[in-house]
TIGUMI-74101 format. One line per field, with one value per residue (C-alpha): residue number from 0; chain; x, z, y. Coordinates in steps of 0.25 Angstrom, whole numbers, plus 2048, in hexadecimal, padded with zeros to 3 digits. Last residue first. Example, Ala and Ser with C-alpha at 12.3 -4.5 7.8 and 13.67 -1.06 7.14 Angstrom:
2
seq: c(1; 0)
mol: c(A; A)
x: c(837; 831)
z: c(81D; 81F)
y: c(7FC; 7EE)
//
This chain:
501
seq: c(500; 499; 498; 497; 496; 495; 494; 493; 492; 491; 490; 489; 488; 487; 486; 485; 484; 483; 482; 481; 480; 479; 478; 477; 476; 475; 474; 473; 472; 471; 470; 469; 468; 467; 466; 465; 464; 463; 462; 461; 460; 459; 458; 457; 456; 455; 454; 453; 452; 451; 450; 449; 448; 447; 446; 445; 444; 443; 442; 441; 440; 439; 438; 437; 436; 435; 434; 433; 432; 431; 430; 429; 428; 427; 426; 425; 424; 423; 422; 421; 420; 419; 418; 417; 416; 415; 414; 413; 412; 411; 410; 409; 408; 407; 406; 405; 404; 403; 402; 401; 400; 399; 398; 397; 396; 395; 394; 393; 392; 391; 390; 389; 388; 387; 386; 385; 384; 383; 382; 381; 380; 379; 378; 377; 376; 375; 374; 373; 372; 371; 370; 369; 368; 367; 366; 365; 364; 363; 362; 361; 360; 359; 358; 357; 356; 355; 354; 353; 352; 351; 350; 349; 348; 347; 346; 345; 344; 343; 342; 341; 340; 339; 338; 337; 336; 335; 334; 333; 332; 331; 330; 329; 328; 327; 326; 325; 324; 323; 322; 321; 320; 319; 318; 317; 316; 315; 314; 313; 312; 311; 310; 309; 308; 307; 306; 305; 304; 303; 302; 301; 300; 299; 298; 297; 296; 295; 294; 293; 292; 291; 290; 289; 288; 287; 286; 285; 284; 283; 282; 281; 280; 279; 278; 277; 276; 275; 274; 273; 272; 271; 270; 269; 268; 267; 266; 265; 264; 263; 262; 261; 260; 259; 258; 257; 256; 255; 254; 253; 252; 251; 250; 249; 248; 247; 246; 245; 244; 243; 242; 241; 240; 239; 238; 237; 236; 235; 234; 233; 232; 231; 230; 229; 228; 227; 226; 225; 224; 223; 222; 221; 220; 219; 218; 217; 216; 215; 214; 213; 212; 211; 210; 209; 208; 207; 206; 205; 204; 203; 202; 201; 200; 199; 198; 197; 196; 195; 194; 193; 192; 191; 190; 189; 188; 187; 186; 185; 184; 183; 182; 181; 180; 179; 178; 177; 176; 175; 174; 173; 172; 171; 170; 169; 168; 167; 166; 165; 164; 163; 162; 161; 160; 159; 158; 157; 156; 155; 154; 153; 152; 151; 150; 149; 148; 147; 146; 145; 144; 143; 142; 141; 140; 139; 138; 137; 136; 135; 134; 133; 132; 131; 130; 129; 128; 127; 126; 125; 124; 123; 122; 121; 120; 119; 118; 117; 116; 115; 114; 113; 112; 111; 110; 109; 108; 107; 106; 105; 104; 103; 102; 101; 100; 99; 98; 97; 96; 95; 94; 93; 92; 91; 90; 89; 88; 87; 86; 85; 84; 83; 82; 81; 80; 79; 78; 77; 76; 75; 74; 73; 72; 71; 70; 69; 68; 67; 66; 65; 64; 63; 62; 61; 60; 59; 58; 57; 56; 55; 54; 53; 52; 51; 50; 49; 48; 47; 46; 45; 44; 43; 42; 41; 40; 39; 38; 37; 36; 35; 34; 33; 32; 31; 30; 29; 28; 27; 26; 25; 24; 23; 22; 21; 20; 19; 18; 17; 16; 15; 14; 13; 12; 11; 10; 9; 8; 7; 6; 5; 4; 3; 2; 1; 0)
mol: c(A; A; A; A; A; A; A; A; A; A; A; A; A; A; A; A; A; A; A; A; A; A; A; A; A; A; A; A; A; A; A; A; A; A; A; A; A; A; A; A; A; A; A; A; A; A; A; A; A; A; A; A; A; A; A; A; A; A; A; A; A; A; A; A; A; A; A; A; A; A; A; A; A; A; A; A; A; A; A; A; A; A; A; A; A; A; A; A; A; A; A; A; A; A; A; A; A; A; A; A; A; A; A; A; A; A; A; A; A; A; A; A; A; A; A; A; A; A; A; A; A; A; A; A; A; A; A; A; A; A; A; A; A; A; A; A; A; A; A; A; A; A; A; A; A; A; A; A; A; A; A; A; A; A; A; A; A; A; A; A; A; A; A; A; A; A; A; A; A; A; A; A; A; A; A; A; A; A; A; A; A; A; A; A; A; A; A; A; A; A; A; A; A; A; A; A; A; A; A; A; A; A; A; A; A; A; A; A; A; A; A; A; A; A; A; A; A; A; A; A; A; A; A; A; A; A; A; A; A; A; A; A; A; A; A; A; A; A; A; A; A; A; A; A; A; A; A; A; A; A; A; A; A; A; A; A; A; A; A; A; A; A; A; A; A; A; A; A; A; A; A; A; A; A; A; A; A; A; A; A; A; A; A; A; A; A; A; A; A; A; A; A; A; A; A; A; A; A; A; A; A; A; A; A; A; A; A; A; A; A; A; A; A; A; A; A; A; A; A; A; A; A; A; A; A; A; A; A; A; A; A; A; A; A; A; A; A; A; A; A; A; A; A; A; A; A; A; A; A; A; A; A; A; A; A; A; A; A; A; A; A; A; A; A; A; A; A; A; A; A; A; A; A; A; A; A; A; A; A; A; A; A; A; A; A; A; A; A; A; A; A; A; A; A; A; A; A; A; A; A; A; A; A; A; A; A; A; A; A; A; A; A; A; A; A; A; A; A; A; A; A; A; A; A; A; A; A; A; A; A; A; A; A; A; A; A; A; A; A; A; A; A; A; A; A; A; A; A; A; A; A; A; A; A; A; A; A; A; A; A; A; A; A; A; A; A; A; A; A; A; A; A; A; A; A; A; A; A; A; A; A; A; A; A; A; A; A; A; A; A; A; A; A; A; A; A; A; A; A; A; A)
x: c(21A; 213; 20D; 1FE; 1F8; 1E9; 1DF; 1D0; 1C9; 1D2; 1E0; 1ED; 1F9; 1F6; 201; 208; 207; 201; 1F3; 1EA; 1DC; 1D4; 1DC; 1D4; 1C7; 1CD; 1CC; 1D9; 1E5; 1EF; 1FC; 207; 213; 220; 222; 22F; 235; 234; 239; 22C; 226; 216; 20D; 200; 1F5; 1EC; 1E0; 1E5; 1E2; 1E4; 1F0; 1F7; 201; 204; 213; 21C; 216; 209; 202; 1F8; 1F6; 1F3; 202; 206; 20F; 214; 21E; 219; 219; 212; 208; 206; 202; 1F8; 1F1; 1F2; 1E9; 1E0; 1DB; 1DC; 1D0; 1CF; 1DA; 1E1; 1E9; 1F5; 202; 20B; 219; 220; 22B; 22D; 22C; 231; 231; 225; 21D; 222; 21E; 210; 20F; 212; 20C; 200; 1FE; 200; 1F5; 1EC; 1F0; 1EE; 1DE; 1DF; 1E9; 1F8; 203; 210; 219; 227; 22A; 221; 223; 212; 20C; 202; 200; 1FB; 1F2; 1EB; 1EA; 1E4; 1DA; 1D5; 1D1; 1C5; 1BE; 1C2; 1BD; 1AF; 1B0; 1AE; 19F; 1A0; 1A5; 19B; 18F; 194; 198; 18D; 183; 189; 18A; 17B; 175; 17C; 178; 169; 167; 16C; 165; 157; 15A; 15B; 168; 15F; 169; 15D; 168; 168; 15E; 167; 169; 169; 174; 17C; 17C; 17D; 18A; 191; 18F; 195; 1A0; 1A2; 1A5; 1B5; 1B3; 1AC; 1B8; 1BA; 1AE; 1B7; 1AC; 1AE; 1B4; 1B1; 1A3; 19C; 1A6; 19D; 191; 198; 19D; 18E; 190; 19B; 193; 187; 191; 193; 184; 180; 171; 16E; 171; 168; 15E; 165; 172; 16E; 166; 174; 17A; 171; 172; 181; 182; 17A; 185; 193; 19C; 193; 18D; 19B; 19A; 18D; 194; 199; 18F; 190; 19F; 19C; 191; 19D; 1A6; 1A3; 19F; 1AD; 1AE; 1B9; 1C1; 1C1; 1C6; 1CD; 1D2; 1D5; 1DE; 1E4; 1E8; 1EF; 1F7; 1F8; 200; 20D; 219; 214; 21E; 21B; 20C; 20D; 212; 209; 1FC; 1FD; 1FF; 1F3; 1EB; 1F0; 1EC; 1DE; 1DD; 1E1; 1DB; 1CF; 1D9; 1DC; 1CE; 1CB; 1D8; 1D1; 1C4; 1B9; 1B2; 1B2; 1A9; 19D; 19B; 194; 18E; 199; 1A4; 1A1; 19F; 1AC; 1B3; 1AD; 1B2; 1BF; 1C1; 1BB; 1C6; 1CD; 1C8; 1D1; 1DE; 1DD; 1E7; 1F1; 1E3; 1E0; 1EC; 1E9; 1DC; 1E2; 1EC; 1E2; 1D8; 1E6; 1E7; 1D8; 1D9; 1E5; 1DF; 1D4; 1C6; 1BB; 1B4; 1BB; 1B6; 1C2; 1CA; 1C2; 1BF; 1CE; 1CF; 1C3; 1C9; 1D7; 1D2; 1CA; 1D5; 1DC; 1D0; 1CF; 1DC; 1D9; 1E1; 1D6; 1CF; 1CA; 1C4; 1BC; 1B7; 1B4; 1AA; 1A5; 19E; 1A3; 1AA; 1A1; 195; 19B; 1A1; 193; 18E; 19A; 198; 189; 18C; 196; 18F; 192; 196; 19E; 1AC; 1A7; 1A4; 1B2; 1B8; 1B0; 1B7; 1C3; 1C3; 1BC; 1C6; 1D3; 1CD; 1CD; 1DA; 1E0; 1DA; 1DF; 1EE; 1EA; 1E9; 1F6; 1FC; 1ED; 1ED; 1FC; 1F5; 1FC; 209; 20F; 21B; 212; 20B; 216; 21A; 20B; 208; 211; 20E; 200; 202; 20B; 202; 1F6; 1FE; 203; 1F7; 1EF; 1EF; 1FC; 207; 217; 21C; 224; 219; 20E; 216; 20E; 215; 21B; 224; 227; 22F; 22D; 220; 21B; 21C; 214; 20A; 209; 207; 1FD; 1F4; 1F5; 1EF; 1E5; 1E0; 1DD; 1D9; 1E0; 1DA; 1CF; 1D0; 1DD; 1D7; 1C9; 1CB; 1D0; 1C3; 1B7; 1BF; 1C7; 1BB; 1B5; 1C1; 1C1; 1B2; 1B4; 1C0; 1BA; 1AE; 1B8; 1BF; 1B3; 1AF; 1A3; 197; 190; 192; 18A; 17F; 17D; 17D; 172; 168; 171; 16B; 174; 16B)
z: c(92B; 925; 92F; 928; 928; 923; 91F; 91A; 926; 930; 930; 939; 93D; 935; 937; 92A; 91F; 914; 90E; 907; 903; 90A; 906; 8FA; 903; 90E; 907; 908; 912; 910; 917; 917; 921; 91F; 911; 90A; 8FF; 902; 8F7; 8F4; 8E7; 8EA; 8E1; 8DC; 8D4; 8CB; 8C9; 8C5; 8C6; 8D6; 8D7; 8CB; 8D4; 8DB; 8D5; 8D9; 8D2; 8CA; 8C9; 8BF; 8C2; 8B8; 8B2; 8C1; 8CC; 8DA; 8DF; 8EE; 8EC; 8F8; 8FB; 8EC; 8E8; 8F4; 8F0; 8E1; 8E7; 8F1; 8E3; 8DD; 8D7; 8DE; 8D5; 8DD; 8E4; 8EC; 8EE; 8F9; 8FF; 908; 90C; 91A; 91C; 92B; 92D; 936; 92D; 921; 929; 92B; 91D; 916; 920; 920; 911; 90E; 917; 912; 902; 905; 903; 8F9; 8FE; 900; 908; 90A; 915; 917; 922; 92D; 931; 92F; 92E; 936; 934; 927; 92A; 933; 928; 91F; 92B; 92B; 91B; 91B; 929; 928; 91A; 91F; 92B; 921; 921; 931; 930; 925; 92C; 938; 933; 929; 934; 93F; 934; 92E; 93C; 940; 932; 933; 941; 940; 933; 93A; 945; 93C; 934; 928; 91F; 917; 90B; 90A; 913; 91E; 91C; 90C; 90C; 915; 90E; 901; 907; 90D; 8FF; 8F8; 901; 900; 8F2; 8F3; 8FF; 8F4; 8EF; 8FF; 8FA; 8F2; 8EF; 8DF; 8DA; 8CF; 8CD; 8DA; 8DA; 8CF; 8D8; 8E4; 8D8; 8D8; 8E6; 8E1; 8D5; 8DF; 8E9; 8DE; 8DB; 8E9; 8EA; 8DE; 8E5; 8F1; 8F0; 8E8; 8EE; 8FE; 8FA; 8F5; 901; 90B; 906; 904; 913; 918; 913; 912; 915; 912; 906; 8FF; 8FF; 8F8; 8EB; 8E8; 8DF; 8D8; 8D5; 8CF; 8C7; 8C3; 8BE; 8B0; 8AD; 8AF; 8B7; 8C0; 8B5; 8AD; 8B3; 8C1; 8BD; 8AF; 8B4; 8BF; 8B5; 8AD; 8B9; 8BC; 8AD; 8B4; 8B0; 8BB; 8B9; 8AB; 8AD; 8BB; 8B6; 8AA; 8AF; 8BD; 8B5; 8AD; 8B9; 8C0; 8B5; 8B5; 8C4; 8C4; 8B6; 8BF; 8C4; 8B4; 8B4; 8C0; 8BD; 8B0; 8B4; 8AC; 8B6; 8BF; 8B7; 8BA; 8CA; 8D3; 8CB; 8C1; 8CC; 8D4; 8C9; 8C2; 8D2; 8D3; 8C5; 8C8; 8D5; 8D2; 8C8; 8D3; 8D4; 8C9; 8CE; 8DF; 8E6; 8D9; 8D4; 8E1; 8E0; 8D4; 8DA; 8E6; 8DD; 8D5; 8E0; 8E7; 8D9; 8D8; 8E6; 8E3; 8D6; 8DD; 8E2; 8E2; 8EF; 8F1; 8E9; 8E0; 8EE; 8F6; 8EA; 8EA; 8F8; 8F7; 8EC; 8F2; 901; 8F9; 8F3; 901; 904; 8F9; 8FA; 903; 90E; 918; 924; 91D; 915; 920; 926; 918; 915; 923; 920; 92C; 925; 919; 924; 92B; 920; 91B; 92B; 92B; 91D; 920; 92E; 928; 91C; 90E; 907; 8FD; 901; 90F; 908; 903; 912; 916; 90C; 90D; 91D; 91C; 910; 919; 925; 91B; 915; 923; 927; 919; 91E; 92B; 922; 921; 92E; 934; 92D; 933; 941; 949; 951; 948; 93F; 933; 934; 92E; 921; 920; 91D; 912; 90D; 90C; 903; 8FB; 8F7; 8F5; 8EB; 8E4; 8DB; 8DD; 8D9; 8D1; 8D4; 8D6; 8DB; 8E9; 8F0; 8ED; 8E6; 8E2; 8D7; 8DA; 8E5; 8F2; 8F9; 907; 909; 8FB; 8FF; 90C; 903; 8FA; 905; 90C; 8FD; 8FB; 908; 908; 8FA; 8FF; 90D; 918; 925; 92C; 93B; 939; 936; 93D; 94A; 941; 939; 941; 94C; 941; 939; 944; 947; 939; 939; 946; 941; 934; 93C; 944; 937; 931; 93D; 945; 946; 93B; 942; 94E; 947; 940; 94C; 952; 946; 947; 954; 95E; 964)
y: c(426; 432; 43B; 43E; 44C; 44B; 455; 457; 451; 450; 447; 44C; 443; 437; 42E; 428; 41C; 420; 41B; 426; 420; 42A; 436; 43C; 43A; 444; 451; 458; 45A; 44F; 451; 446; 448; 441; 443; 43E; 445; 454; 45D; 462; 466; 468; 460; 465; 45A; 460; 467; 474; 483; 485; 47D; 483; 489; 47D; 47D; 471; 464; 465; 457; 452; 444; 439; 438; 435; 43B; 439; 443; 441; 432; 429; 436; 43A; 42C; 42B; 438; 432; 425; 42E; 434; 443; 447; 453; 45A; 464; 45B; 461; 45A; 461; 45D; 463; 46D; 473; 482; 485; 494; 496; 49D; 496; 488; 48E; 492; 485; 47B; 484; 485; 476; 473; 47D; 47B; 46C; 46D; 462; 458; 454; 459; 453; 456; 453; 45E; 462; 471; 474; 465; 467; 474; 470; 465; 46E; 478; 46B; 467; 476; 478; 46E; 473; 481; 483; 47C; 487; 491; 48F; 48F; 49C; 4A1; 49D; 4A3; 4B0; 4B2; 4AF; 4B9; 4C4; 4C1; 4C0; 4CE; 4D5; 4CF; 4D2; 4E0; 4E4; 4DF; 4E8; 4F5; 4F9; 4FD; 504; 50A; 50A; 4FC; 4F4; 4F1; 4E1; 4E3; 4ED; 4E7; 4DA; 4E2; 4EA; 4DD; 4D5; 4E1; 4E2; 4D2; 4D0; 4CF; 4C4; 4BD; 4B6; 4AF; 4A5; 49F; 494; 492; 4A0; 4AB; 4A9; 4AC; 4B8; 4BD; 4BB; 4C5; 4CF; 4D3; 4D9; 4E3; 4E8; 4E9; 4F1; 4FB; 4FB; 4FF; 503; 4FB; 4EE; 4F0; 4E6; 4DA; 4DE; 4DD; 4CF; 4CA; 4D0; 4CB; 4BD; 4BE; 4C3; 4B9; 4AE; 4B6; 4A9; 49D; 4A5; 4A4; 494; 495; 49A; 48C; 488; 495; 492; 484; 48A; 494; 488; 485; 493; 497; 4A3; 49D; 499; 4A5; 4B1; 4AE; 4A0; 4A4; 4B0; 4A6; 49C; 4A6; 4A8; 499; 497; 495; 49D; 4AA; 4B5; 4B9; 4B8; 4BD; 4CC; 4CC; 4C7; 4CF; 4DA; 4D8; 4D5; 4E1; 4EA; 4E4; 4E6; 4F4; 4FA; 500; 50B; 50F; 511; 51A; 522; 525; 529; 524; 51B; 524; 52D; 520; 526; 51C; 511; 510; 513; 507; 4FD; 500; 4FF; 4F2; 4EC; 4F2; 4EC; 4DE; 4DD; 4DA; 4CA; 4C7; 4C6; 4C3; 4CC; 4D1; 4D7; 4DD; 4E5; 4EB; 4EF; 4F4; 4FD; 502; 506; 50E; 515; 518; 51E; 526; 52D; 532; 52B; 534; 52D; 520; 515; 512; 511; 509; 4FF; 4FD; 4FA; 4F0; 4E9; 4E9; 4E5; 4DB; 4D3; 4D3; 4CA; 4C2; 4BE; 4B2; 4AE; 4AD; 4B5; 4C0; 4B6; 4B0; 4BD; 4C3; 4B6; 4B7; 4C4; 4CD; 4D6; 4DA; 4D9; 4E4; 4EB; 4ED; 4F2; 4FB; 501; 502; 509; 512; 518; 515; 520; 518; 51B; 517; 509; 508; 50C; 500; 4F7; 4FB; 4F9; 4EC; 4E8; 4EB; 4E2; 4D8; 4DB; 4D9; 4CB; 4C8; 4CA; 4C3; 4B6; 4B1; 4B2; 4AF; 4A1; 49F; 4A1; 4AC; 4AD; 4B8; 4B7; 4B4; 4C0; 4C9; 4C1; 4BD; 4CC; 4CE; 4C1; 4C4; 4D0; 4C9; 4BE; 4C7; 4CE; 4C2; 4BE; 4B2; 4A4; 4A6; 49E; 49D; 490; 490; 489; 494; 4A0; 4AE; 4B5; 4C2; 4BC; 4BF; 4B2; 4AE; 4B7; 4B4; 4A5; 4A6; 4AE; 4A2; 498; 4A1; 4A2; 494; 490; 49C; 496; 488; 48E; 491; 48C; 494; 497; 4A0; 4AE; 4A9; 4B2; 4BF; 4C0; 4C4; 4CC; 4D4; 4D7; 4DC; 4E5; 4EA; 4EE; 4F5; 4FC; 500; 506; 50E; 513; 517; 522; 51C; 525; 51E; 510; 515; 51C; 50F; 506; 50D; 506; 4FA; 4F5; 4ED; 4E3)
//
């Protein structure tokens, strides 16, 4: 067995560059093999279509199926469109085309976080082991292989913290911290406010004199300034109420007392992806919180994150650094840095257990969304397709972005039910008549910009008059009573593809 007591001496002799290379290679080995395994989830499917539209026609307002929307600011789509424009020419899976930028941001986060720790006088061994945990926590492995905005957001957050916490930061450091903080807001809005909160906490405990420096105070205005500019610029360009909805959703709806209990009930999901390390981190926080008050403030944000989402486990990537820190503190007995046999055993067991449990837990995602992926791949290049269903975004995304990649985009019909009370009879009506309407139905034609806000039926505008293929991605019980004269080409759990006779 390899003993970490001698390992400390070995690591301390390595250069920071070599340690970073080891961590980056480890991240690549554990992450890259599964980059195309999981299908695009709902948010990923949406983002992939919007990125493809930015690639075709850059704009200040993100577009979805040709209509302006505002689920997330524009910076994310611009950056990813730049990468996708290059990667789409390579013979790699479509998931890799859109997710490889996230892999790169994930690697950047490892490098920046290591440099941050070294800035703050952590020795090489502690920094390496903390980054080892951070890198191998399955939540980080999984999210680094997605099209979520959170990994890119963390690059801006960690980068800003790095420049803020450099020893004797100069005006250039404050400017770079300001720029990264400003950019963070245009990746994920309100979440960027974590930067000034953490920085103020950092200097409150380290050097209160910094808090009164003019250049420091001005740099903290980056996120509020970005918020004000974003409102005035986009409010003039976006004529729908989506902009106002984004503020309402971010600031008020998620903190509605009526929904907080349901959010807490969904917290068990995050345990699947962090599991043992979360237990160690909580124990480490309770025992060693006074040894690093900055990390303690950062860790407390974990509990605030519970109140801002409903089972969205990727939100917790932002608080992985303090989780890794306190987990390691617990395992190595704080400043004792006791890297004995027991430490080694617990670390190895925790890493293996975390990766295995996390992977099998995420297979539920695969089982649910993969049939929708297969259905989408089956209709690539096919004309006269009608898509109806709940997780239809995955199916639509694979059809749209694959066809754009090969230069053969086809028109199609798509009806999305966000109201879970839809009946089989109503589904039948839309199959028989795409333009079906009723006074009892709330239907939005053309734009899908409010599909994350309103419970209604959204119908894509299409020039197709007669459909030759019908795709039903969604819960099977909605289609039990549907009868159609056609041949089933594919049917598995949550997706059906029918060739209409």
